[in-house]
PALODO-661990 format. One record per atom (N, C-alpha, C, O): atom name; z, y, x. Coordinates in steps of 0.02 Angstrom, whole numbers, padded with zeros to 5 digits. Layout:
PALODO-661990
 fiza      w      v      u
   CA      Z      Y      X
...
end
This chain:
PALODO-661990
 fiza      w      v      u
    N  06066  06507  04929
   CA  05996  06490  04913
    C  05951  06513  04969
    O  05953  06570  04991
    N  05909  06468  04993
   CA  05861  06484  05046
    C  05807  06530  05019
    O  05783  06521  04963
    N  05788  06580  05059
   CA  05737  06627  05037
    C  05674  06622  05080
    O  05675  06592  05133
    N  05621  06651  05054
   CA  05557  06653  05090
    C  05568  06689  05157
    O  05597  06743  05157
    N  05547  06660  05213
   CA  05563  06689  05278
    C  05518  06749  05296
    O  05466  06760  05265
    N  05539  06786  05346
   CA  05496  06838  05374
    C  05439  06803  05411
    O  05450  06758  05452
    N  05378  06824  05398
   CA  05319  06793  05428
    C  05290  06839  05482
    O  05289  06900  05474
    N  05268  06809  05536
   CA  05237  06847  05591
    C  05167  06821  05604
    O  05152  06763  05593
    N  05123  06867  05627
   CA  05053  06850  05638
    C  05045  06804  05698
    O  05079  06810  05748
    N  04998  06757  05691
   CA  04977  06716  05747
    C  04928  06756  05790
    O  04915  06814  05776
    N  04901  06724  05842
   CA  04861  06759  05892
    C  04804  06800  05864
    O  04795  06858  05884
    N  04766  06772  05817
   CA  04707  06806  05791
    C  04720  06846  05728
    O  04673  06873  05698
    N  04783  06850  05708
   CA  04804  06889  05650
    C  04771  06865  05585
    O  04758  06904  05540
    N  04758  06799  05582
   CA  04727  06769  05523
    C  04772  06718  05490
    O  04755  06689  05439
    N  04829  06706  05520
   CA  04880  06662  05492
    C  04948  06694  05506
    O  04961  06717  05562
    N  04991  06694  05456
   CA  05061  06714  05465
    C  05104  06651  05467
    O  05090  06602  05433
    N  05157  06654  05507
   CA  05199  06594  05517
    C  05273  06615  05516
    O  05291  06667  05543
    N  05313  06574  05485
   CA  05385  06586  05485
    C  05422  06522  05467
    O  05392  06475  05441
    N  05487  06521  05480
   CA  05528  06461  05468
    C  05591  06481  05431
    O  05624  06530  05449
    N  05608  06445  05379
   CA  05670  06458  05341
    C  05730  06432  05380
    O  05724  06395  05429
    N  05788  06452  05357
   CA  05850  06432  05390
    C  05863  06357  05384
    O  05901  06329  05424
    N  05832  06324  05335
   CA  05843  06252  05327
    C  05783  06209  05351
    O  05778  06151  05334
    N  05739  06239  05391
   CA  05688  06199  05424
    C  05623  06189  05386
    O  05591  06137  05393
    N  05602  06239  05347
   CA  05537  06236  05313
    C  05490  06286  05348
    O  05504  06345  05351
    N  05435  06261  05375
   CA  05386  06304  05408
    C  05335  06329  05356
    O  05309  06289  05318
    N  05322  06394  05356
   CA  05273  06424  05311
    C  05211  06442  05352
    O  05216  06479  05401
    N  05153  06416  05332
   CA  05089  06435  05361
    C  05050  06471  05307
    O  05029  06441  05258
    N  05040  06537  05316
   CA  05007  06578  05265
    C  04940  06602  05291
    O  04936  06636  05342
    N  04886  06583  05255
   CA  04819  06605  05272
    C  04810  06677  05248
    O  04829  06693  05193
    N  04780  06719  05291
   CA  04774  06789  05272
    C  04711  06820  05303
    O  04708  06831  05363
    N  04661  06833  05260
   CA  04600  06866  05284
    C  04564  06898  05225
    O  04580  06885  05167
    N  04514  06939  05241
   CA  04473  06969  05188
    C  04415  06923  05171
    O  04412  06866  05196
    N  04368  06946  05131
   CA  04314  06903  05107
    C  04267  06881  05162
    O  04233  06830  05155
    N  04263  06918  05217
   CA  04220  06899  05272
    C  04255  06857  05325
    O  04225  06833  05372
    N  04321  06849  05316
   CA  04360  06810  05364
    C  04391  06852  05418
    O  04418  06825  05467
    N  04388  06918  05411
   CA  04420  06963  05459
    C  04493  06974  05441
    O  04512  06963  05383
    N  04535  06996  05489
   CA  04605  07010  05473
    C  04612  07056  05413
    O  04578  07107  05408
    N  04656  07038  05367
   CA  04667  07075  05306
    C  04700  07142  05320
    O  04743  07147  05362
    N  04678  07193  05283
   CA  04710  07258  05286
    C  04729  07279  05216
    O  04698  07259  05167
    N  04781  07320  05211
   CA  04807  07343  05147
    C  04751  07375  05105
    O  04712  07415  05130
    N  04749  07355  05042
   CA  04699  07383  04997
    C  04641  07336  04983
    O  04605  07344  04934
    N  04632  07286  05027
   CA  04579  07237  05016
    C  04608  07176  04981
    O  04668  07163  04984
    N  04564  07138  04947
   CA  04586  07076  04916
    C  04595  07022  04969
    O  04552  07014  05013
    N  04649  06985  04965
   CA  04661  06930  05011
    C  04621  06869  04986
    O  04644  06834  04941
    N  04563  06858  05016
   CA  04520  06802  04995
    C  04535  06741  05039
    O  04525  06684  05019
    N  04560  06754  05099
   CA  04584  06701  05145
    C  04530  06651  05163
    O  04542  06592  05171
    N  04468  06678  05171
   CA  04414  06636  05197
    C  04428  06622  05271
    O  04461  06662  05305
    N  04402  06566  05295
   CA  04418  06549  05365
    C  04356  06550  05410
    O  04300  06534  05390
    N  04370  06570  05470
   CA  04322  06569  05525
    C  04349  06522  05578
    O  04402  06492  05569
    N  04313  06516  05633
   CA  04339  06476  05688
    C  04405  06505  05714
    O  04451  06469  05733
    N  04409  06572  05714
   CA  04471  06604  05737
    C  04530  06588  05693
    O  04586  06577  05717
    N  04519  06585  05626
   CA  04575  06566  05582
    C  04594  06493  05594
    O  04653  06477  05596
    N  04545  06449  05602
   CA  04561  06379  05614
    C  04601  06371  05679
    O  04644  06327  05684
    N  04587  06412  05728
   CA  04626  06409  05790
    C  04698  06431  05777
    O  04745  06402  05805
    N  04707  06481  05733
   CA  04775  06502  05714
    C  04810  06447  05675
    O  04869  06433  05687
    N  04774  06414  05629
   CA  04804  06359  05591
    C  04824  06303  05638
    O  04878  06275  05633
    N  04779  06286  05684
   CA  04792  06233  05733
    C  04855  06248  05773
    O  04898  06204  05782
    N  04861  06309  05796
   CA  04919  06329  05835
    C  04983  06324  05794
    O  05035  06302  05818
    N  04979  06346  05730
   CA  05037  06344  05686
    C  05059  06272  05672
    O  05118  06256  05672
    N  05010  06228  05660
   CA  05025  06157  05647
    C  05061  06127  05708
    O  05109  06090  05700
    N  05036  06142  05767
   CA  05067  06114  05828
    C  05138  06142  05838
    O  05183  06105  05859
    N  05148  06206  05823
   CA  05215  06235  05828
    C  05263  06198  05782
    O  05319  06181  05802
    N  05241  06186  05719
   CA  05284  06151  05671
    C  05295  06079  05692
    O  05350  06052  05683
    N  05243  06047  05718
   CA  05248  05977  05739
    C  05300  05968  05794
    O  05339  05920  05793
    N  05300  06012  05843
   CA  05342  06004  05901
    C  05413  06031  05891
    O  05457  06021  05934
    N  05426  06065  05836
   CA  05492  06093  05822
    C  05534  06041  05786
    O  05522  06026  05727
    N  05584  06013  05820
   CA  05626  05961  05791
    C  05667  05985  05732
    O  05691  05944  05692
    N  05676  06050  05726
   CA  05716  06077  05671
    C  05675  06083  05606
    O  05704  06096  05553
    N  05610  06075  05611
   CA  05567  06081  05552
    C  05554  06012  05523
    O  05535  05966  05558
    N  05565  06006  05458
   CA  05554  05941  05424
    C  05500  05946  05370
    O  05474  05894  05349
    N  05484  06006  05348
   CA  05434  06016  05295
    C  05388  06073  05315
    O  05411  06124  05343
    N  05323  06066  05300
   CA  05274  06119  05312
    C  05245  06139  05244
    O  05223  06097  05205
    N  05245  06204  05231
   CA  05214  06231  05170
    C  05154  06273  05192
    O  05162  06318  05233
    N  05095  06259  05166
   CA  05036  06299  05180
    C  05014  06333  05116
    O  05008  06302  05064
    N  05001  06398  05121
   CA  04984  06438  05062
    C  04938  06495  05082
    O  04921  06502  05141
    N  04917  06534  05034
   CA  04875  06591  05047
    C  04911  06656  05033
    O  04960  06658  04995
    N  04888  06710  05064
   CA  04918  06776  05053
    C  04892  06805  04987
    O  04834  06795  04970
    N  04934  06840  04952
   CA  04913  06874  04892
    C  04915  06831  04829
    O  04940  06774  04830
    N  04889  06858  04775
   CA  04894  06825  04710
    C  04829  06793  04686
    O  04830  06757  04635
    N  04773  06804  04720
   CA  04709  06782  04692
    C  04680  06719  04724
    O  04647  06680  04690
    N  04692  06710  04789
   CA  04661  06654  04824
    C  04710  06617  04868
    O  04747  06647  04907
    N  04710  06551  04862
   CA  04737  06508  04915
    C  04689  06514  04974
    O  04708  06534  05029
    N  04627  06496  04961
   CA  04573  06508  05010
    C  04506  06496  04975
    O  04498  06448  04937
    N  04458  06540  04990
   CA  04390  06531  04963
    C  04347  06491  05011
    O  04286  06486  05000
    N  04377  06462  05062
   CA  04340  06418  05108
    C  04312  06455  05168
    O  04335  06508  05186
    N  04261  06425  05198
   CA  04231  06453  05258
    C  04195  06519  05243
    O  04167  06528  05189
    N  04197  06564  05291
   CA  04163  06628  05285
    C  04087  06618  05286
    O  04060  06597  05337
    N  04053  06633  05231
   CA  03981  06624  05228
    C  03946  06673  05275
    O  03896  06655  05307
    N  03972  06734  05281
   CA  03941  06782  05326
    C  03946  06759  05398
    O  03901  06771  05438
    N  04001  06725  05415
   CA  04008  06697  05482
    C  03957  06642  05493
    O  03924  06639  05545
    N  03950  06597  05445
   CA  03903  06542  05452
    C  03831  06567  05456
    O  03789  06536  05489
    N  03817  06623  05423
   CA  03749  06651  05424
    C  03731  06683  05491
    O  03673  06696  05504
    N  03781  06695  05532
   CA  03770  06733  05594
    C  03773  06691  05657
    O  03763  06717  05712
    N  03787  06625  05651
   CA  03796  06584  05711
    C  03742  06530  05714
    O  03707  06516  05665
    N  03736  06499  05772
   CA  03685  06448  05784
    C  03705  06381  05752
    O  03764  06371  05738
    N  03656  06337  05740
   CA  03673  06270  05714
    C  03723  06233  05759
    O  03766  06197  05734
    N  03716  06243  05824
   CA  03764  06211  05870
    C  03834  06235  05860
    O  03881  06196  05860
    N  03842  06301  05850
   CA  03909  06329  05838
    C  03937  06303  05772
    O  03996  06286  05767
    N  03893  06299  05722
   CA  03916  06274  05656
    C  03942  06202  05663
    O  03992  06184  05632
    N  03908  06162  05703
   CA  03930  06093  05712
    C  04000  06090  05744
    O  04044  06055  05720
    N  04009  06127  05798
   CA  04074  06126  05832
    C  04129  06160  05791
    O  04188  06143  05797
    N  04108  06209  05751
   CA  04155  06241  05704
    C  04182  06189  05655
    O  04242  06185  05643
    N  04136  06150  05625
   CA  04157  06097  05578
    C  04198  06043  05613
    O  04246  06018  05585
    N  04178  06025  05674
   CA  04215  05975  05712
    C  04287  05997  05724
    O  04333  05958  05714
    N  04296  06059  05747
   CA  04364  06083  05760
    C  04404  06089  05695
    O  04463  06073  05694
    N  04371  06111  05641
   CA  04407  06115  05577
    C  04429  06047  05555
    O  04485  06039  05530
    N  04386  05996  05563
   CA  04406  05927  05546
    C  04464  05904  05589
    O  04511  05873  05564
    N  04462  05919  05653
   CA  04517  05899  05698
    C  04582  05933  05679
    O  04635  05902  05681
    N  04577  05997  05659
   CA  04638  06034  05640
    C  04669  06005  05577
    O  04730  05995  05574
    N  04628  05991  05526
   CA  04655  05963  05464
    C  04680  05892  05474
    O  04728  05871  05441
    N  04648  05854  05517
   CA  04673  05786  05533
    C  04740  05791  05568
    O  04784  05749  05556
    N  04748  05841  05611
   CA  04812  05850  05644
    C  04867  05867  05594
    O  04923  05843  05599
    N  04850  05909  05544
   CA  04897  05925  05491
    C  04914  05862  05452
    O  04973  05849  05437
    N  04863  05824  05434
   CA  04871  05764  05393
    C  04911  05710  05429
    O  04948  05673  05397
    N  04903  05705  05495
   CA  04936  05652  05534
    C  05004  05672  05560
    O  05040  05630  05588
    N  05024  05735  05552
   CA  05090  05756  05574
    C  05143  05723  05529
    O  05141  05732  05468
    N  05189  05685  05558
   CA  05237  05647  05517
    C  05293  05690  05487
    O  05352  05674  05494
    N  05273  05744  05456
   CA  05319  05787  05418
    C  05285  05801  05352
    O  05223  05806  05349
    N  05323  05809  05299
   CA  05294  05820  05233
    C  05258  05887  05231
    O  05286  05938  05252
    N  05196  05887  05206
   CA  05157  05948  05200
    C  05144  05962  05126
    O  05118  05920  05090
    N  05162  06022  05104
   CA  05154  06044  05035
    C  05104  06101  05034
    O  05114  06152  05068
    N  05050  06095  04995
   CA  05003  06150  04985
    C  05025  06187  04922
    O  05025  06160  04867
    N  05043  06251  04930
   CA  05063  06293  04874
    C  05003  06335  04854
    O  04986  06385  04887
    N  04970  06315  04800
   CA  04908  06347  04779
    C  04924  06408  04737
    O  04934  06404  04676
    N  04927  06465  04771
   CA  04944  06528  04739
    C  04886  06560  04702
    O  04895  06607  04664
    N  04825  06533  04713
   CA  04765  06560  04681
    C  04708  06510  04690
    O  04720  06451  04701
    N  04646  06535  04684
   CA  04587  06492  04689
    C  04588  06452  04754
    O  04602  06478  04808
    N  04571  06387  04749
   CA  04563  06344  04807
    C  04495  06311  04800
    O  04489  06257  04771
    N  04444  06343  04827
   CA  04376  06318  04819
    C  04343  06307  04887
    O  04361  06338  04936
    N  04293  06262  04887
   CA  04259  06247  04950
    C  04308  06224  05003
    O  04349  06179  04991
    N  04302  06254  05061
   CA  04347  06236  05116
    C  04420  06248  05101
    O  04464  06218  05132
    N  04435  06292  05052
   CA  04504  06303  05033
    C  04534  06240  05002
    O  04590  06221  05016
    N  04494  06207  04959
   CA  04517  06144  04930
    C  04521  06090  04984
    O  04565  06047  04982
    N  04475  06092  05032
   CA  04477  06044  05087
    C  04542  06049  05127
    O  04571  05999  05147
    N  04565  06111  05138
   CA  04629  06121  05172
    C  04685  06091  05130
    O  04728  06055  05155
    N  04684  06107  05065
   CA  04738  06083  05021
    C  04739  06007  05017
    O  04793  05978  05012
    N  04682  05975  05020
   CA  04680  05902  05015
    C  04708  05868  05077
    O  04723  05808  05074
    N  04716  05904  05132
   CA  04747  05875  05192
    C  04823  05876  05187
    O  04857  05847  05229
    N  04849  05908  05134
   CA  04922  05908  05123
    C  04942  05845  05085
    O  04900  05810  05058
    N  05007  05832  05084
   CA  05033  05773  05049
    C  05045  05787  04975
    O  05036  05742  04933
    N  05066  05848  04959
   CA  05081  05867  04890
    C  05049  05935  04877
    O  05052  05980  04919
    N  05017  05941  04819
   CA  04984  06004  04800
    C  05015  06030  04735
    O  05015  05996  04684
    N  05042  06092  04738
   CA  05072  06123  04679
    C  05038  06189  04667
    O  05031  06230  04713
    N  05017  06201  04605
   CA  04979  06261  04588
    C  05019  06309  04544
    O  05062  06288  04506
    N  05003  06373  04552
   CA  05033  06425  04509
    C  04991  06432  04447
    O  04930  06444  04452
    N  05020  06426  04388
   CA  04984  06425  04325
    C  04941  06487  04315
    O  04963  06543  04328
    N  04881  06476  04290
   CA  04834  06530  04272
    C  04815  06575  04331
    O  04797  06633  04320
    N  04821  06550  04392
   CA  04805  06592  04450
    C  04738  06577  04481
    O  04716  06613  04526
    N  04704  06523  04458
   CA  04640  06508  04489
    C  04611  06441  04469
    O  04634  06408  04423
    N  04559  06423  04507
   CA  04524  06360  04496
    C  04514  06324  04562
    O  04528  06351  04616
    N  04491  06261  04556
   CA  04474  06222  04616
    C  04402  06197  04609
    O  04373  06198  04554
    N  04374  06175  04665
   CA  04306  06148  04663
    C  04275  06145  04732
    O  04300  06176  04779
    N  04222  06107  04737
   CA  04184  06101  04800
    C  04111  06119  04785
    O  04071  06075  04771
    N  04094  06184  04786
   CA  04028  06207  04765
    C  03975  06209  04821
    O  03924  06242  04813
    N  03988  06175  04877
   CA  03943  06180  04935
    C  03871  06161  04921
    O  03825  06185  04954
    N  03860  06118  04871
   CA  03791  06096  04856
    C  03746  06155  04838
    O  03686  06152  04850
    N  03774  06208  04811
   CA  03735  06268  04793
    C  03709  06303  04855
    O  03661  06342  04851
    N  03739  06290  04913
   CA  03716  06319  04976
    C  03671  06271  05014
    O  03648  06287  05069
    N  03657  06213  04984
   CA  03614  06164  05017
    C  03650  06123  05069
    O  03618  06092  05112
    N  03717  06121  05066
   CA  03757  06082  05114
    C  03809  06042  05076
    O  03813  06046  05014
    N  03849  06003  05112
   CA  03903  05965  05081
    C  03971  05992  05105
    O  03974  06033  05151
    N  04024  05968  05074
   CA  04092  05988  05094
    C  04110  05951  05158
    O  04136  05896  05156
    N  04096  05983  05214
   CA  04098  05949  05279
    C  04161  05957  05319
    O  04160  05944  05380
    N  04215  05978  05288
   CA  04279  05982  05323
    C  04327  05932  05291
    O  04385  05948  05276
    N  04301  05872  05281
   CA  04341  05819  05251
    C  04335  05815  05176
    O  04367  05773  05145
    N  04293  05858  05145
   CA  04289  05861  05073
    C  04264  05797  05040
    O  04295  05772  04994
    N  04207  05771  05065
   CA  04180  05710  05033
    C  04226  05651  05044
    O  04232  05608  05000
    N  04258  05648  05102
   CA  04301  05591  05118
    C  04367  05593  05080
    O  04387  05543  05050
    N  04400  05651  05081
   CA  04466  05654  05050
    C  04462  05656  04974
    O  04504  05625  04940
    N  04413  05691  04946
   CA  04409  05694  04873
    C  04395  05624  04845
    O  04426  05606  04794
    N  04351  05586  04876
   CA  04337  05519  04852
    C  04399  05475  04854
    O  04409  05434  04810
    N  04439  05483  04905
   CA  04500  05443  04911
    C  04554  05465  04862
    O  04594  05424  04840
    N  04554  05529  04844
   CA  04605  05554  04798
    C  04589  05542  04725
    O  04634  05526  04686
    N  04526  05551  04705
   CA  04510  05547  04634
    C  04463  05490  04617
    O  04449  05478  04558
    N  04438  05454  04667
   CA  04392  05399  04655
    C  04319  05420  04665
    O  04303  05479  04659
    N  04277  05372  04681
   CA  04207  05385  04698
    C  04169  05419  04641
    O  04134  05468  04653
    N  04174  05393  04580
   CA  04134  05419  04525
    C  04151  05491  04510
    O  04106  05533  04503
    N  04215  05507  04503
   CA  04236  05575  04488
    C  04218  05622  04546
    O  04197  05679  04534
    N  04228  05600  04608
   CA  04212  05641  04665
    C  04138  05659  04667
    O  04119  05715  04682
    N  04095  05609  04653
   CA  04023  05621  04652
    C  04005  05674  04599
    O  03968  05721  04614
    N  04032  05667  04540
   CA  04017  05715  04486
    C  04039  05785  04505
    O  04002  05833  04493
    N  04098  05791  04534
   CA  04123  05857  04553
    C  04079  05890  04606
    O  04064  05949  04602
    N  04058  05850  04656
   CA  04022  05880  04712
    C  03948  05891  04698
    O  03920  05940  04722
    N  03916  05847  04661
   CA  03844  05858  04648
    C  03832  05914  04597
    O  03779  05946  04598
    N  03880  05925  04552
   CA  03873  05981  04506
    C  03898  06046  04538
    O  03874  06100  04521
    N  03945  06040  04585
   CA  03973  06099  04617
    C  04016  06141  04571
    O  04031  06198  04586
    N  04036  06112  04515
   CA  04073  06151  04465
    C  04144  06166  04487
    O  04174  06129  04526
    N  04170  06221  04462
   CA  04240  06238  04472
    C  04278  06220  04409
    O  04251  06224  04354
    N  04341  06200  04417
   CA  04379  06179  04359
    C  04452  06199  04366
    O  04475  06217  04420
    N  04487  06196  04310
   CA  04555  06222  04306
    C  04606  06178  04343
    O  04593  06120  04358
    N  04663  06208  04357
   CA  04718  06170  04386
    C  04740  06114  04338
    O  04761  06060  04359
    N  04734  06128  04273
   CA  04754  06077  04224
    C  04710  06015  04228
    O  04735  05959  04225
    N  04644  06025  04235
   CA  04599  05968  04243
    C  04613  05933  04310
    O  04610  05872  04314
    N  04626  05973  04361
   CA  04642  05943  04427
    C  04705  05900  04423
    O  04710  05848  04455
    N  04753  05922  04382
   CA  04815  05883  04374
    C  04801  05818  04337
    O  04832  05767  04353
    N  04756  05819  04289
   CA  04739  05758  04251
    C  04711  05704  04296
    O  04720  05645  04283
    N  04676  05724  04350
   CA  04647  05675  04396
    C  04690  05666  04458
    O  04668  05636  04507
    N  04752  05691  04457
   CA  04800  05685  04512
    C  04778  05720  04576
    O  04802  05703  04630
    N  04733  05768  04570
   CA  04714  05808  04627
    C  04767  05861  04641
    O  04780  05879  04698
    N  04797  05886  04587
   CA  04855  05931  04590
    C  04914  05893  04561
    O  04908  05862  04508
    N  04971  05896  04595
   CA  05029  05859  04572
    C  05067  05894  04515
    O  05092  05861  04469
    N  05071  05961  04519
   CA  05108  05997  04467
    C  05083  06068  04462
    O  05051  06093  04508
    N  05097  06101  04406
   CA  05078  06170  04394
    C  05140  06207  04370
    O  05173  06186  04322
    N  05156  06262  04404
   CA  05217  06299  04388
    C  05200  06369  04362
    O  05155  06402  04387
    N  05236  06390  04312
   CA  05229  06457  04284
    C  05268  06507  04325
    O  05313  06489  04363
    N  05250  06571  04318
   CA  05289  06623  04352
    C  05246  06668  04395
    O  05189  06652  04411
    N  05274  06726  04415
   CA  05238  06771  04459
    C  05240  06746  04531
    O  05273  06695  04545
    N  05207  06780  04576
   CA  05202  06756  04645
    C  05270  06751  04679
    O  05283  06704  04716
    N  05313  06800  04667
   CA  05380  06799  04697
    C  05419  06738  04673
    O  05451  06703  04713
    N  05416  06725  04608
   CA  05451  06666  04581
    C  05421  06602  04609
    O  05457  06554  04624
    N  05354  06601  04615
   CA  05320  06542  04642
    C  05343  06527  04713
    O  05357  06470  04730
    N  05346  06579  04754
   CA  05371  06570  04823
    C  05441  06540  04823
    O  05455  06494  04861
    N  05485  06568  04782
   CA  05554  06543  04781
    C  05557  06472  04755
    O  05594  06431  04782
    N  05518  06457  04704
   CA  05517  06389  04677
    C  05491  06338  04728
    O  05516  06282  04732
    N  05441  06359  04767
   CA  05415  06315  04819
    C  05468  06301  04872
    O  05477  06244  04893
    N  05503  06354  04893
   CA  05556  06346  04943
    C  05611  06301  04916
    O  05636  06257  04952
    N  05630  06311  04853
   CA  05682  06269  04824
    C  05659  06196  04819
    O  05698  06150  04834
    N  05596  06186  04800
   CA  05570  06117  04794
    C  05567  06084  04863
    O  05588  06027  04871
    N  05542  06120  04912
   CA  05537  06092  04980
    C  05605  06078  05009
    O  05612  06034  05052
    N  05656  06115  04987
   CA  05722  06106  05014
    C  05751  06036  05004
    O  05794  06014  05043
    N  05728  06001  04952
   CA  05755  05934  04940
    C  05733  05884  04994
    O  05762  05830  05000
    N  05682  05903  05033
   CA  05657  05859  05086
    C  05682  05879  05155
    O  05657  05854  05205
    N  05732  05923  05157
   CA  05759  05945  05221
    C  05826  05911  05235
    O  05857  05883  05190
    N  05846  05913  05298
   CA  05912  05886  05317
    C  05967  05932  05291
    O  05957  05992  05287
    N  06024  05903  05273
   CA  06044  05833  05277
    C  06031  05793  05213
    O  06052  05736  05207
    N  05996  05824  05164
   CA  05986  05790  05099
    C  05936  05733  05104
    O  05946  05681  05073
    N  05883  05742  05143
   CA  05829  05692  05145
    C  05825  05658  05213
    O  05840  05687  05265
    N  05806  05594  05211
   CA  05797  05555  05273
    C  05727  05569  05299
    O  05680  05532  05284
    N  05720  05623  05338
   CA  05653  05645  05357
    C  05619  05596  05405
    O  05557  05594  05408
    N  05657  05557  05442
   CA  05627  05505  05484
    C  05593  05452  05440
    O  05538  05429  05456
    N  05625  05434  05385
   CA  05595  05386  05338
    C  05534  05417  05304
    O  05483  05383  05296
    N  05538  05481  05286
   CA  05480  05515  05256
    C  05421  05515  05304
    O  05364  05503  05284
    N  05435  05529  05367
   CA  05382  05528  05418
    C  05350  05460  05425
    O  05289  05455  05432
    N  05391  05407  05424
   CA  05363  05339  05430
    C  05325  05318  05367
    O  05276  05281  05371
    N  05349  05340  05309
   CA  05311  05327  05247
    C  05242  05359  05252
    O  05192  05328  05235
    N  05240  05421  05275
   CA  05177  05456  05282
    C  05131  05421  05332
    O  05072  05413  05319
    N  05159  05399  05389
   CA  05118  05363  05439
    C  05090  05298  05410
    O  05032  05281  05423
    N  05130  05263  05371
   CA  05106  05200  05342
    C  05051  05212  05291
    O  05001  05176  05291
    N  05059  05261  05249
   CA  05009  05276  05198
    C  04944  05302  05230
    O  04890  05279  05214
    N  04952  05351  05275
   CA  04892  05383  05304
    C  04852  05334  05347
    O  04790  05332  05341
    N  04886  05296  05388
   CA  04850  05250  05433
    C  04834  05183  05399
    O  04781  05155  05409
    N  04880  05159  05360
   CA  04872  05092  05331
    C  04818  05086  05279
    O  04788  05033  05271
    N  04805  05142  05242
   CA  04755  05137  05189
    C  04685  05125  05215
    O  04641  05104  05178
    N  04675  05138  05280
   CA  04608  05130  05310
    C  04598  05062  05342
    O  04543  05048  05368
    N  04648  05019  05341
   CA  04643  04954  05375
    C  04655  04897  05325
    O  04682  04909  05271
    N  04634  04836  05341
   CA  04645  04779  05295
    C  04719  04772  05278
    O  04763  04790  05317
    N  04732  04744  05219
   CA  04800  04738  05193
    C  04846  04703  05241
    O  04903  04726  05252
    N  04824  04647  05272
   CA  04869  04610  05316
    C  04891  04652  05375
    O  04948  04646  05399
    N  04846  04695  05400
   CA  04865  04738  05456
    C  04909  04796  05433
    O  04953  04818  05469
    N  04895  04820  05372
   CA  04938  04872  05343
    C  05010  04845  05335
    O  05058  04880  05350
    N  05016  04784  05311
   CA  05082  04754  05304
    C  05118  04747  05371
    O  05178  04755  05376
    N  05079  04731  05423
   CA  05108  04725  05490
    C  05132  04793  05514
    O  05186  04798  05543
    N  05091  04845  05503
   CA  05112  04913  05521
    C  05174  04932  05484
    O  05221  04961  05513
    N  05176  04917  05419
   CA  05235  04933  05378
    C  05298  04900  05405
    O  05351  04931  05407
    N  05292  04837  05426
   CA  05351  04802  05454
    C  05376  04835  05517
    O  05436  04841  05527
    N  05329  04857  05560
   CA  05350  04889  05622
    C  05383  04956  05609
    O  05433  04974  05642
    N  05357  04993  05562
   CA  05388  05057  05544
    C  05456  05047  05512
    O  05502  05086  05524
    N  05463  04995  05472
   CA  05528  04979  05442
    C  05578  04957  05496
    O  05636  04976  05493
    N  05554  04918  05544
   CA  05598  04896  05598
    C  05625  04957  05637
    O  05683  04959  05656
    N  05581  05005  05647
   CA  05601  05067  05681
    C  05656  05102  05641
    O  05704  05128  05670
    N  05648  05104  05575
   CA  05697  05138  05533
    C  05763  05101  05531
    O  05816  05132  05529
    N  05761  05034  05530
   CA  05823  04995  05527
    C  05867  05008  05588
    O  05928  04999  05585
    N  05837  05031  05642
   CA  05875  05045  05703
    C  05900  05117  05706
    O  05934  05137  05753
    N  05884  05156  05654
   CA  05903  05227  05655
    C  05973  05239  05627
    O  05999  05198  05590
    N  06001  05295  05647
   CA  06066  05315  05620
    C  06061  05333  05546
    O  06109  05323  05508
    N  06003  05358  05526
   CA  05994  05377  05455
    C  05997  05316  05410
    O  06026  05319  05355
    N  05967  05260  05431
   CA  05970  05199  05391
    C  06042  05174  05385
    O  06064  05152  05333
    N  06077  05178  05441
   CA  06147  05157  05440
    C  06187  05201  05392
    O  06229  05175  05354
    N  06175  05266  05394
   CA  06210  05313  05350
    C  06190  05302  05277
    O  06233  05302  05233
    N  06125  05293  05264
   CA  06102  05284  05196
    C  06130  05221  05163
    O  06151  05223  05105
    N  06130  05166  05200
   CA  06156  05103  05173
    C  06232  05107  05162
    O  06257  05085  05111
    N  06268  05137  05212
   CA  06340  05143  05206
    C  06359  05188  05147
    O  06406  05173  05110
    N  06321  05243  05138
   CA  06336  05288  05082
    C  06326  05254  05015
    O  06363  05266  04968
    N  06275  05212  05011
   CA  06262  05176  04948
    C  06320  05129  04933
    O  06344  05126  04877
    N  06343  05092  04984
   CA  06398  05044  04974
    C  06462  05081  04956
    O  06502  05058  04915
    N  06473  05139  04988
   CA  06534  05177  04978
    C  06530  05225  04918
    O  06578  05261  04904
    N  06473  05223  04884
   CA  06463  05265  04824
    C  06474  05339  04838
    O  06511  05373  04802
    N  06442  05363  04891
   CA  06446  05434  04909
    C  06376  05460  04924
    O  06329  05421  04931
    N  06368  05525  04930
   CA  06304  05555  04946
    C  06292  05551  05021
    O  06335  05572  05060
    N  06235  05525  05043
   CA  06222  05519  05115
    C  06210  05588  05146
    O  06187  05634  05113
    N  06226  05593  05210
   CA  06213  05654  05249
    C  06171  05633  05309
    O  06197  05606  05358
    N  06107  05645  05305
   CA  06060  05622  05356
    C  06056  05670  05415
    O  06065  05731  05407
    N  06043  05643  05473
   CA  06038  05683  05535
    C  05968  05685  05564
    O  05955  05725  05609
    N  05923  05643  05538
   CA  05856  05641  05566
    C  05851  05599  05628
    O  05802  05604  05665
    N  05902  05558  05641
   CA  05903  05516  05702
    C  05907  05442  05683
    O  05909  05399  05727
end
């Protein structure tokens, strides 16, 4: 059984990173309520600053360029928060120009995560509010730990909007009407309500240790040699890029991605295994 890997700090000590033996990259957000590096005894609120986003960006690129990694799991440190979003104290101390470039880089980082052709799972170990939910929405699958927190985009109470992809991704995930209601009220709501609107895919019971193990076990089904990760990557590329273009162009993109897969060793193996009534063993090639 694959276990949770040893995690090491990134450059700014605001993200921990590690890789399992079967190719699952763990990106763990870790900071205090002001967005400074977490120290023992403080609550892990996992708010983000520009420095944390730089750590996330670096971790995403490491996972993207590592051919042995097929799945990325992003989560928060501790039991209370996935992430409470951007550090308000940081925003209160910088210029409007810095705030703009901070949001721009955060958008670029989450787009890079979203466009990486590897499956991304957000493991919601606690509250995912504001920018924390925005990070989670850039993942492909969101799984929450039961009774550990809430979700929401409360930025309107600060006189601003959810500007790290919040208005765009929430509307695409839950529909315009529901997204408007959530954001203009700024209300927080349960994982159960989030699941009803397909914002959260599943909710799992158990303590944090069990949750970590369950996430690793779940992610393992998408690793080699069980899963055709090249096909998963092309499915993700088709959905992410195609949904923004007219149907006829999306269908053309889909055909090109399928043509690419038909030439792969994995397609040859998958088809042969089906005919021979055996379990396929994929290589990612």
